[in-house]
C-alpha positions in Angstrom: 24.0 26.5 22.3 25.5 27.1 18.7 27.0 30.5 18.2 26.1 30.6 14.4 22.2 31.8 14.1 22.1 30.7 10.5 24.3 27.8 9.2 25.2 27.5 5.7 25.7 30.9 4.3 29.1 31.8 2.8 31.2 34.5 4.6 31.2 36.4 1.4 28.1 38.0 -0.5 29.6 37.1 -4.1 28.1 34.2 -4.3 24.4 33.0 -4.4 24.6 29.3 -3.7 24.2 28.1 -0.1 25.8 25.2 1.3 23.0 22.8 2.6 23.3 22.2 6.5 21.0 21.2 9.4 19.8 22.4 12.4 21.6 21.0 15.4 18.3 20.7 17.1 17.5 17.9 14.2 20.8 16.0 15.1 20.0 12.2 16.3 23.3 11.1 17.0 25.5 13.2 19.3 29.2 11.9 20.0 31.5 13.1 22.9 30.8 15.1 26.1 31.1 18.8 26.9 29.6 22.3 26.5 31.1 22.9 23.1 29.1 21.7 20.2 29.9 21.2 16.4 28.1 19.4 13.5 30.1 17.0 11.0 28.6 16.4 7.6 29.6 14.2 4.7 28.4 14.5 1.3 29.0 11.6 -1.1 28.4 11.5 -4.7 27.1 8.2 -5.8 24.1 8.6 -5.0 24.4 12.1 -3.7 23.9 11.7 0.0 24.6 14.0 3.1 24.5 12.7 6.2 25.3 14.6 9.9 26.5 13.6 13.3 26.8 15.8 16.2 30.0 16.1 18.0 30.5 17.8 21.7 33.8 18.6 23.6 35.5 20.5 26.2 37.5 23.7 25.2 37.4 26.2 22.7 38.1 24.2 19.7 39.0 20.5 18.4 41.0 19.3 15.8 39.0 18.0 13.0 41.0 14.7 13.0 39.8 14.0 16.4 36.3 14.4 15.5 36.4 11.9 12.9 38.5 9.4 15.0 35.9 9.9 17.9 33.0 9.3 15.5 34.7 6.4 13.8 35.2 4.7 17.1 31.6 5.2 18.1 29.8 4.4 14.7 31.0 1.3 13.1 29.3 2.5 10.0 31.7 5.2 9.5 35.3 5.0 8.4 38.0 6.8 6.5 41.4 6.5 5.2 44.4 8.8 4.8 46.8 10.4 7.1 47.4 14.4 6.7 45.1 14.1 3.4 41.9 12.0 3.3 41.9 9.4 0.6 38.4 7.9 1.1 35.2 8.2 3.6 32.9 5.2 3.8 29.5 4.6 5.4 27.8 1.4 5.3 24.8 0.6 7.4 23.4 -2.4 5.3 21.2 -0.2 3.2 23.5 2.7 2.1 27.1 1.8 0.9 29.0 4.8 0.5 32.3 6.1 -0.7 34.1 8.2 -2.9 33.5 7.8 -6.4 36.5 6.3 -8.6 39.1 8.8 -8.9 36.9 11.2 -6.8 38.2 14.3 -5.4 37.6 15.5 -1.8 37.5 19.1 -0.1 36.1 20.4 3.3 34.5 23.3 4.3 34.1 25.1 7.9 31.0 27.1 8.1 30.8 27.1 4.1 34.3 28.3 3.6 37.4 26.0 2.6 40.7 26.1 4.5 44.2 25.2 3.5 44.9 23.5 6.6 45.1 19.7 6.4 42.3 18.1 8.5 45.0 16.6 11.2 45.5 20.4 11.6 42.2 22.5 11.3 40.5 23.1 14.1 36.6 23.5 14.8 35.2 25.8 17.3 32.0 25.6 19.3 28.9 26.5 17.0 30.5 25.6 13.9 29.9 23.0 11.3 32.4 21.2 9.3 31.3 19.5 5.7 33.5 17.0 3.9 32.3 16.6 0.3 33.2 14.8 -3.0 33.5 17.4 -5.5 31.5 15.5 -8.1 28.3 16.4 -6.3 29.5 20.1 -5.2 29.3 23.4 -7.3 32.6 25.4 -7.6 31.7 28.9 -6.8 35.6 30.2 -6.5 38.0 28.5 -8.4 40.8 30.6 -7.3 40.2 29.6 -3.6 39.0 26.1 -4.3 35.3 26.7 -2.6 32.7 24.5 -3.3 29.3 24.3 -2.0 27.0 21.3 -1.6 23.3 21.8 -1.8 22.1 18.3 -1.2 19.7 18.5 1.7 21.5 17.1 4.8 19.9 14.2 6.7 20.8 13.0 10.3 22.6 9.9 11.0 20.2 7.6 13.3 21.9 6.8 16.6 23.1 3.2 16.9 20.7 1.1 19.2 22.4 -1.3 21.0 21.6 -4.8 19.4 21.4 -7.0 22.6 23.5 -10.2 22.1 24.6 -12.9 24.5 28.1 -14.3 24.7 28.5 -17.9 23.2 29.8 -19.1 26.6 26.1 -18.3 28.1 24.7 -20.6 25.6 23.1 -23.6 27.3 21.8 -25.5 24.4 23.9 -26.3 21.2 22.7 -28.1 18.0 25.2 -29.6 15.4 28.9 -30.5 15.5 32.0 -28.4 14.3 34.4 -26.0 15.2 32.5 -23.3 13.7 29.9 -21.6 15.9 27.1 -19.3 15.5 24.4 -17.7 17.9 21.0 -17.9 16.7 18.1 -15.8 18.4 14.6 -14.7 18.0 12.9 -11.6 19.8 9.3 -12.4 20.4 6.6 -9.5 21.0 3.6 -11.9 22.0 2.4 -12.7 24.5 5.6 -10.8 26.0 8.5 -9.1 24.8 11.3 -11.7 25.3 14.5 -13.1 23.3 15.6 -16.7 23.2 19.0 -17.9 22.1 20.4 -21.4 20.8 23.9 -22.3 19.8 24.6 -23.7 16.3 28.0 -25.7 15.5 29.1 -26.6 12.0 32.0 -28.2 10.2 31.5 -26.4 6.8 33.1 -23.0 6.2 29.6 -21.3 6.1 26.2 -22.5 6.1 22.6 -20.5 5.1 20.5 -19.2 7.8 17.7 -21.6 6.7 19.8 -24.6 6.9 20.8 -23.7 10.4 17.1 -23.2 11.6 16.2 -26.4 10.0 19.1 -28.1 11.9 17.6 -26.6 15.3 13.9 -27.5 14.2 14.9 -31.1 13.4 16.4 -32.0 17.0 14.3 -29.3 19.1 10.8 -30.0 18.9 9.7 -26.6 20.7 11.0 -24.6 17.7 9.3 -24.7 14.2 9.2 -22.2 11.2 7.4 -21.9 7.8 8.1 -20.5 4.7 7.0 -19.8 1.1 8.6 -18.7 -2.3 9.0 -14.9 -2.2 7.6 -12.7 -5.5 11.0 -11.3 -5.2 12.9 -14.5 -5.2 14.1 -16.7 -2.5 12.0 -17.8 0.3 9.9 -15.6 2.8 9.3 -16.5 6.4 5.7 -16.8 7.0 5.7 -18.2 10.7 8.0 -19.1 13.3 7.0 -20.6 16.6 8.4 -21.7 20.0 6.8 -23.6 23.0 8.8 -22.8 25.9 7.9 -23.0 29.5 4.3 -23.6 28.7 4.2 -20.3 26.7 3.5 -20.4 23.0 5.5 -17.8 21.2 4.8 -17.0 17.5 6.5 -14.6 14.8 4.2 -14.2 11.9 5.9 -13.2 8.8 4.7 -10.0 8.0 6.1 -8.7 11.3 9.2 -10.4 11.0 12.9 -9.3 9.7 16.3 -10.7 10.8 19.8 -9.0 11.4 22.9 -10.5 11.0 25.4 -9.1 13.3 23.0 -6.2 14.1 22.6 -5.2 10.4 19.7 -6.0 8.0 20.8 -8.0 4.9 19.4 -7.8 1.5 19.3 -11.6 1.0 16.6 -13.7 1.8 17.3 -16.3 4.9 17.5 -19.1 2.5 20.5 -17.4 0.6 22.3 -15.7 3.2 25.0 -17.5 4.8 26.8 -17.1 8.2 30.4 -17.9 9.3 32.0 -18.7 12.6 31.3 -16.1 15.3 28.1 -14.6 13.4 25.1 -13.5 15.5 21.7 -13.9 13.9 18.6 -12.5 15.2 15.0 -12.9 14.0 12.4 -10.3 15.5 9.3 -8.5 15.4 10.0 -5.1 14.1 7.0 -3.8 16.0 9.0 -3.7 18.9 12.3 -2.8 17.6 14.4 0.5 17.4 14.5 1.9 13.9 18.0 3.3 13.6 18.3 3.6 9.7 16.0 3.1 6.8 15.0 -0.7 7.1 17.4 -1.2 9.7 16.1 -2.2 13.5 17.7 -3.5 16.4 16.4 -5.3 19.6 17.1 -4.3 22.8 15.7 -6.9 24.9 18.1 -9.0 26.9 18.8 -12.3 25.3 18.2 -15.4 27.3 19.7 -18.8 26.6 17.1 -21.7 26.2 17.7 -24.7 28.0 18.2 -27.9 26.1 15.5 -29.9 24.6 15.1 -33.1 27.1 14.0 -35.4 23.9 11.4 -37.0 22.2 8.5 -38.9 24.5 8.7 -42.3 22.9 5.4 -43.2 24.1 3.7 -40.1 22.6 5.6 -40.5 19.4 4.4 -44.1 18.9 0.5 -42.8 19.1 1.0 -40.5 16.4 -0.7 -41.3 13.0 -2.6 -40.3 9.8 -5.0 -41.9 8.2 -6.7 -43.1 5.7 -3.3 -44.4 3.9 -3.4 -44.6 0.9 -5.4 -41.2 0.7 -7.1 -39.5 -1.6 -8.8 -36.2 -1.1 -8.4 -35.8 2.7 -5.8 -36.7 5.4 -6.6 -37.0 9.1 -3.8 -36.7 11.7 -4.0 -38.4 15.1 -2.1 -36.3 17.5 -2.9 -34.4 20.8 -1.2 -30.7 21.3 -0.5 -30.8 17.7 2.4 -28.5 16.7 3.0 -28.9 12.9 2.4 -31.5 9.9 5.0 -31.2 7.1 4.5 -33.1 3.7 7.4 -33.9 1.6 7.9 -35.7 -1.4 10.6 -38.3 -2.2 13.2 -35.7 -3.2 12.8 -34.1 0.2 10.9 -30.9 -1.3 8.3 -29.4 1.1 4.7 -30.0 -0.3 2.9 -28.6 2.5 3.3 -27.4 5.9 0.1 -27.1 8.3 -1.2 -26.8 11.8 -4.5 -28.5 11.0 -5.5 -32.1 11.9 -7.5 -32.2 8.7 -5.7 -31.8 5.5 -7.1 -31.1 2.1 -5.1 -33.2 -0.4 -6.9 -32.5 -3.6 -4.0 -30.2 -4.8 -1.3 -32.8 -4.1 -0.5 -35.0 -7.0 -0.8 -38.8 -6.6 2.5 -40.2 -5.6 4.7 -41.4 -2.5 5.3 -38.7 0.3 6.5 -38.5 3.6 4.6 -36.9 6.6 6.3 -35.4 9.6 4.1 -34.9 12.5 5.1 -32.9 15.4 3.8 -32.2 19.0 5.2 -30.5 22.1 7.5 -33.1 22.7 7.1 -36.0 20.1 7.8 -36.4 16.4 6.9 -39.0 13.8 7.5 -39.4 10.0 5.0 -41.7 8.3 5.2 -42.9 4.5 2.0 -41.6 2.9 0.6 -42.9 -0.5 -1.9 -40.5 -2.3 -3.9 -41.8 -5.0 
């Protein structure tokens, strides 16, 4: 239990300002072990943001640098630079990207009071809070003793969930060729919480996530996705399906988001690139753990999918579309239809559907290609629309 009944009040009554703090019961992320506790807070300037961690230790006190080193080791989002004097502090969770302002100044307080000890010497005792702050967003209340207060409301840092991953050596099905490797996985919610993974190899320095997904879909007929232009730019996923072991898994777009190495990127999946060693996961956010604003992780163990056995040539030969040429409607002859995609002569997708009766009234006259997919067969057919 903390010794201080009220956090944030300065030890002198000369000043009206209060240094904003947080009650230990509100801390979400505790680091370390022991009966002694301290709260560690950083107040950044642009934007004015105050975040707090909890720290537990054995003994009467602990060196401030030890607290910072242990937090940095446990939380990859936090880092700092400097030896006896701190040069910069960083926090990046994929949404916030914080550091000191250019030519910024930094000071730190223990229980609202400044100390002249450097942070590799200063100690923090049980029940105390320490706040490091950028003076650009602080208020100086004692220029002689260099005392600042920071009035920004303090928010707790969310504990890191453990994004379930899989070692590339465990992948059973690799698609593509090249020395670079990326693991691609999807965490479904229905009909069960399950996560499956493929491996993807490529020779270029990087590849977009959409191109990787398309390469997998081209050879693994169990997997398919659809997308459409997003009103905010780029493409938005509208559906992702996987038929595996006689189970149909589906990830509809309004419940779907993706992480790159455990962090949600800002770019859409047709713009975001991956490089050798990356890990991509699509998931249904309704079964994810929120660790920060718009940052989710999925903790379901990742299973490797088995290799796709190949196209059933007999079934592929039976796939057809009619009439051809077509005018207002197109019919697809296929059992266990998985998807139908129509491309123009440039390779641009004009339409994707799972219906066997397709309305062509909005399709301009011309020559197209139709790819029909079932669970274990695929066929591309040239189509003339009049």
